[in-house]
C-alpha positions in Angstrom: 95.4 104.9 90.5 93.1 102.0 91.3 90.6 101.5 94.2 92.7 98.7 95.7 95.8 100.8 95.9 93.8 103.5 97.7 92.4 100.9 100.1 95.9 99.7 100.9 97.5 103.1 101.3 94.8 104.6 103.4 93.8 101.5 105.4 90.1 101.7 104.3 87.7 99.0 105.5 86.1 97.1 102.6 82.4 96.4 103.2 81.4 95.4 99.7 83.8 94.7 96.8 83.0 94.0 93.2 86.0 95.4 91.3 88.6 97.0 93.5 90.8 97.1 90.3 88.6 100.0 89.0 90.6 103.0 87.9 89.8 106.2 89.9 89.3 109.4 88.0 88.8 111.8 90.9 86.6 112.4 93.9 83.3 113.9 94.8 82.1 114.8 98.3 78.4 115.1 99.0 75.5 113.8 101.0 72.6 115.3 99.0 71.8 112.4 96.6 70.4 114.6 93.9 73.7 116.6 93.8 75.7 113.4 93.5 73.5 112.2 90.7 74.0 115.5 88.8 77.7 116.2 89.6 79.7 113.1 90.4 81.6 111.8 87.4 82.2 108.3 86.2 85.1 106.7 88.1 85.0 109.1 91.0 85.4 108.1 94.6 82.2 109.3 96.4 82.8 110.4 100.0 79.7 110.5 102.1 78.2 110.0 105.6 75.2 108.2 104.1 75.0 104.4 104.7 71.5 103.4 103.4 70.3 101.5 100.3 69.7 104.6 98.2 73.5 105.2 98.2 73.9 102.0 96.1 71.3 103.2 93.6 73.0 106.6 93.2 76.4 105.0 93.0 75.1 102.9 90.1 73.6 105.8 88.3 76.8 107.9 88.7 79.0 104.9 87.9 81.4 105.8 90.7 84.5 103.7 91.3 83.6 103.3 95.0 81.6 104.8 97.8 83.6 105.7 100.9 81.6 106.2 104.0 83.5 108.6 106.2 83.6 109.3 109.9 83.1 105.6 110.7 79.4 106.0 110.1 77.2 102.9 110.1 76.3 101.3 106.8 73.1 99.3 106.9 73.3 95.6 106.3 70.7 95.9 103.6 72.9 98.5 101.8 75.9 96.2 101.9 73.9 93.3 100.6 72.5 95.4 97.8 76.0 96.7 96.9 77.3 93.1 96.7 74.3 92.1 94.5 74.7 95.1 92.2 78.5 95.2 92.1 79.2 98.5 94.0 82.3 98.9 96.0 81.6 100.3 99.5 84.5 101.3 101.7 84.6 102.9 105.1 87.1 105.3 106.8 87.2 106.7 110.3 88.5 110.0 108.8 86.3 113.0 108.1 85.6 113.8 104.4 87.9 116.7 104.7 90.8 114.7 106.1 90.3 111.9 103.6 90.1 114.3 100.7 93.3 116.0 101.8 95.1 112.6 101.7 93.6 111.8 98.3 94.9 115.0 96.9 98.4 114.2 98.3 98.1 110.9 96.5 97.3 112.7 93.2 93.6 112.2 93.2 91.7 115.4 92.4 
């Protein structure tokens, strides 16, 4: 499944978009950046409450398909600008990480 299909099906807000046609390989949930760098896999959706510039750097290192900021948390303008500059998809959902993960599993994303 591609990022744009997930955006449409779940009504996610697109804050920064480079390639919404990227294929999604799974999901990773975490807010500790060192864990994300060590454990997120290429093509994953990364669900987090973090909305600062370091998220963009970690997303690039992990080569995730998109970052989804959950619980409607604020994403800094500087982070959005950096994501657009570096080609990182940043999305937002009002759902909790748990609620969003449950929906992703029902869609076949594991």
